C-alpha positions as a printed Julia matrix, in Angstrom:
244×3 Matrix{Float64}:
  26.03   14.62    0.84
  23.98   12.74    3.4
  20.33   12.66    4.48
  17.08   11.62    2.83
  17.97   13.23   -0.52
  21.57   11.97   -0.76
  20.9     8.9    -2.91
  17.6     9.84   -4.47
  18.81    9.38   -8.07
  19.9     5.78   -7.56
  16.7     4.96   -5.66
  14.59    6.53   -8.41
  16.27    4.38  -11.05
  15.39    1.24   -9.11
  11.86    2.32   -8.25
  11.0     3.46  -11.78
  11.42   -0.12  -13.05
   8.54   -1.11  -10.8
   6.28    1.81  -11.66
   4.26    1.37  -14.84
   2.22    4.56  -14.7
   3.23    8.14  -15.43
   4.28   10.18  -12.42
   4.53   13.89  -11.81
   5.87   15.42   -8.63
   3.79   18.55   -8.23
   5.46   19.72   -5.03
   6.97   18.88   -1.68
   4.81   17.64    1.17
   3.77   20.81    3.03
   5.48   21.26    6.37
   2.22   21.69    8.27
   1.04   18.35    6.89
   4.33   16.61    7.71
   4.09   17.92   11.27
   0.39   17.24   11.79
  -0.5    14.8    14.6
  -2.65   12.54   12.42
   0.02   12.19    9.71
   2.73   11.44   12.28
   0.58    8.94   14.19
  -0.66    7.0    11.16
   2.74    6.98    9.45
   4.23    5.6    12.67
   1.67    2.81   12.86
   2.17    1.94    9.2
   5.96    1.89    9.72
   5.49   -0.6    12.56
   3.23   -2.68   10.32
   5.82   -2.72    7.52
   8.45   -3.96    9.99
   6.07   -6.68   11.2
   5.24   -7.72    7.63
   8.94   -8.17    6.93
   9.37  -10.26   10.09
   6.43  -12.45    9.02
   8.07  -13.06    5.65
   5.34  -11.21    3.78
   7.67   -8.73    2.05
  10.47  -10.73    0.4
  13.44   -9.11   -1.31
  12.7    -8.67   -5.0
  14.82   -8.66   -8.16
  16.02   -5.11   -7.52
  17.3    -5.81   -4.0
  14.38   -3.96   -2.39
  11.51   -5.56   -0.52
   8.12   -6.21   -2.11
   5.12   -4.86   -0.25
   3.58   -1.52    0.57
   0.85    0.27    2.49
  -1.44    3.29    2.33
  -3.82    5.28    4.5
  -6.4     8.02    4.15
  -6.3    11.39    5.89
  -9.81   12.78    6.19
 -10.73   16.46    6.31
 -10.9    16.58   10.09
  -7.41   15.01   10.32
  -5.78   17.63    8.11
  -4.4    21.04    9.05
  -6.74   23.91    8.16
  -4.52   24.94    5.25
  -4.77   21.47    3.64
  -8.44   20.68    4.12
  -9.33   21.72    0.57
  -7.37   18.66   -0.59
  -9.33   16.19    1.57
  -9.34   13.3     1.57
  -5.63   12.7     0.98
  -4.11    9.34    0.12
  -0.72    8.69    1.73
   1.3     5.75    0.35
   4.68    4.29    1.06
   7.34    5.15   -1.48
   8.36    2.75   -4.23
  11.0     0.36   -2.94
  12.34   -0.1     0.59
  15.69   -1.47    1.64
  15.49   -4.68    3.72
  15.56   -4.48    7.53
  14.83   -0.78    7.64
  11.93    0.93    9.37
  10.23    3.57    7.19
  10.14    7.11    8.51
   8.68   10.47    7.54
  12.08   12.15    7.92
  13.69    9.8     5.4
  11.01   10.44    2.8
   9.37    7.02    2.99
   5.84    8.43    2.64
   4.4    10.03   -0.47
   1.08   11.85   -0.84
  -0.9    11.01   -3.98
  -2.85   14.17   -4.77
  -4.33   13.0    -8.07
  -4.87    9.88  -10.16
  -5.98    9.99  -13.79
  -7.08    6.56  -14.99
  -7.31    7.67  -18.62
  -3.75    8.97  -18.74
  -2.62    6.33  -16.23
  -0.86    9.02  -14.25
  -0.31    9.87  -10.58
   0.43   13.38   -9.32
   2.13   13.45   -5.95
   3.95   15.31   -3.2
   7.13   13.89   -1.7
   9.96   15.01    0.57
  12.86   14.83   -1.88
  11.43   13.43   -5.1
  10.72    9.88   -3.94
   8.12    8.19   -6.12
   4.92    6.52   -4.92
   4.59    2.75   -4.66
   3.87    0.93   -7.9
   0.54   -0.14   -6.37
  -0.68    3.44   -5.87
  -3.58    3.0    -8.35
  -4.81    0.01   -6.34
  -4.65    1.93   -3.08
  -6.42    4.85   -4.7
  -9.26    2.63   -5.92
  -9.54    0.74   -2.63
  -9.43    3.66   -0.2
 -10.71    6.81   -1.86
 -14.43    7.45   -1.28
 -16.96    6.0    -3.71
 -20.62    6.9    -3.71
 -22.77    4.3    -2.01
 -19.82    2.31   -0.69
 -18.21    2.02    2.73
 -14.52    2.36    2.1
 -11.68    1.23    4.39
  -9.11    3.72    5.64
  -5.97    1.58    5.49
  -4.57   -0.93    3.0
  -1.57   -3.24    3.34
  -0.08   -5.33    0.54
   2.33   -8.22    0.88
   3.51  -11.27   -1.04
   2.78  -14.11    1.38
  -0.64  -15.34    0.16
  -1.17  -15.58   -3.59
  -2.57  -19.01   -4.52
  -5.91  -20.74   -4.94
  -5.03  -22.87   -1.91
  -4.52  -19.74    0.21
  -7.88  -18.41   -0.9
  -9.72  -21.68   -0.25
  -8.09  -22.16    3.15
  -9.4   -18.81    4.37
 -12.53  -18.39    2.25
 -11.08  -15.35    0.5
 -11.83  -13.89   -2.94
  -9.06  -14.3    -5.49
  -8.64  -12.7    -8.91
  -9.45  -14.95  -11.84
  -6.36  -14.25  -13.91
  -2.75  -13.28  -13.44
  -2.19   -9.58  -14.1
   1.0    -7.56  -14.33
   1.38   -5.28  -11.33
   1.04   -1.5   -11.73
  -1.1    -1.83  -14.87
  -4.74   -0.98  -15.68
  -5.48   -4.7   -15.88
  -4.2    -5.17  -12.34
  -6.41   -2.35  -11.08
  -9.44   -3.78  -12.87
  -8.85   -7.22  -11.33
  -8.74   -5.84   -7.78
 -11.69   -3.52   -8.28
 -13.72   -6.38   -9.72
 -13.0    -8.38   -6.57
 -13.89   -5.54   -4.24
 -17.11   -4.85   -6.12
 -18.15   -8.5    -5.96
 -17.0    -8.96   -2.36
 -17.45   -5.55   -0.74
 -15.88   -4.21    2.41
 -16.48   -4.63    5.35
 -17.9    -8.12    4.79
 -14.57   -8.96    3.18
 -11.29   -7.48    4.32
  -8.64   -9.45    2.42
  -8.35   -9.91   -1.33
  -5.83  -12.17   -3.07
  -4.19  -11.06   -6.29
  -3.51  -14.34   -8.06
   0.19  -15.09   -8.31
   1.1   -11.79   -6.68
  -0.01  -11.42   -3.08
  -2.65  -10.19   -0.67
  -4.38   -6.86   -0.21
  -5.61   -6.4     3.37
  -7.87   -3.48    4.28
  -9.43   -2.08    7.44
 -10.62    1.01    9.24
  -7.35    1.07   11.18
  -3.79   -0.14   10.71
  -4.32   -2.64   13.53
  -7.39   -4.09   11.82
  -5.56   -4.51    8.52
  -2.62   -6.15   10.28
  -4.83   -8.44   12.35
  -6.19   -9.82    9.07
  -2.64  -10.71    8.07
  -1.83  -12.3    11.42
  -4.93  -14.49   11.19
  -3.94  -15.63    7.7
  -0.42  -16.42    8.86
  -1.77  -18.42   11.8
  -4.17  -20.35    9.56
  -1.39  -21.2     7.12
   0.92  -22.33    9.93
  -1.82  -24.5    11.44
  -2.61  -26.05    8.07
   1.1   -26.8     7.53
   1.34  -28.55   10.88
  -1.76  -30.63   10.09
  -0.3   -31.7     6.75
   2.94  -32.75    8.43
   1.19  -34.75   11.16
């Protein structure tokens, strides 16, 4: 058997080790959503960004042989098909775990729609193509991108593992979490949300999770990626200065 569902069981076993929240697949992604112009366009831009992140060295191969790093975007009511507008806004995340040197695609099930997040139960309900699970950082994306009263929220978030130290934060004047936290846990979510509350968007667009990596946000995929490019350039320039 070939196609996006052919090796789903083996991929689920690998991805589940990363995910530390409960998950429930409540359905497949509706066809009209999969075929909607906004979904296709944003997923394409995020796929390009994931490829660029890998080229920059921001998504290294992890212990399970899959790359570390993920992304998410919001689909607003006016971007959704009429039949899906009651669910607006929708959070679309990359699936948990991606093989190296491979561009994500809708057809291969690389995007998952998080339709609900219960902080008390620490549980994510989702739609996916063949049963793929959402990224282990789905709670962080949910907190960063879903609307909050009185706050301007970004529309796109990108996470990678290139910048994670106090030096990285000081070099770029970025907020960094105070303590190390285990990814995919309530403590990890609290640490990021504390940062974003203290250093709100859009005045700040990059947050460093100490010992883990960066969380770049923006109104567009290009804006979120430009943040990363600027950080990469600053780090390269600093390295050249140190070597001089």
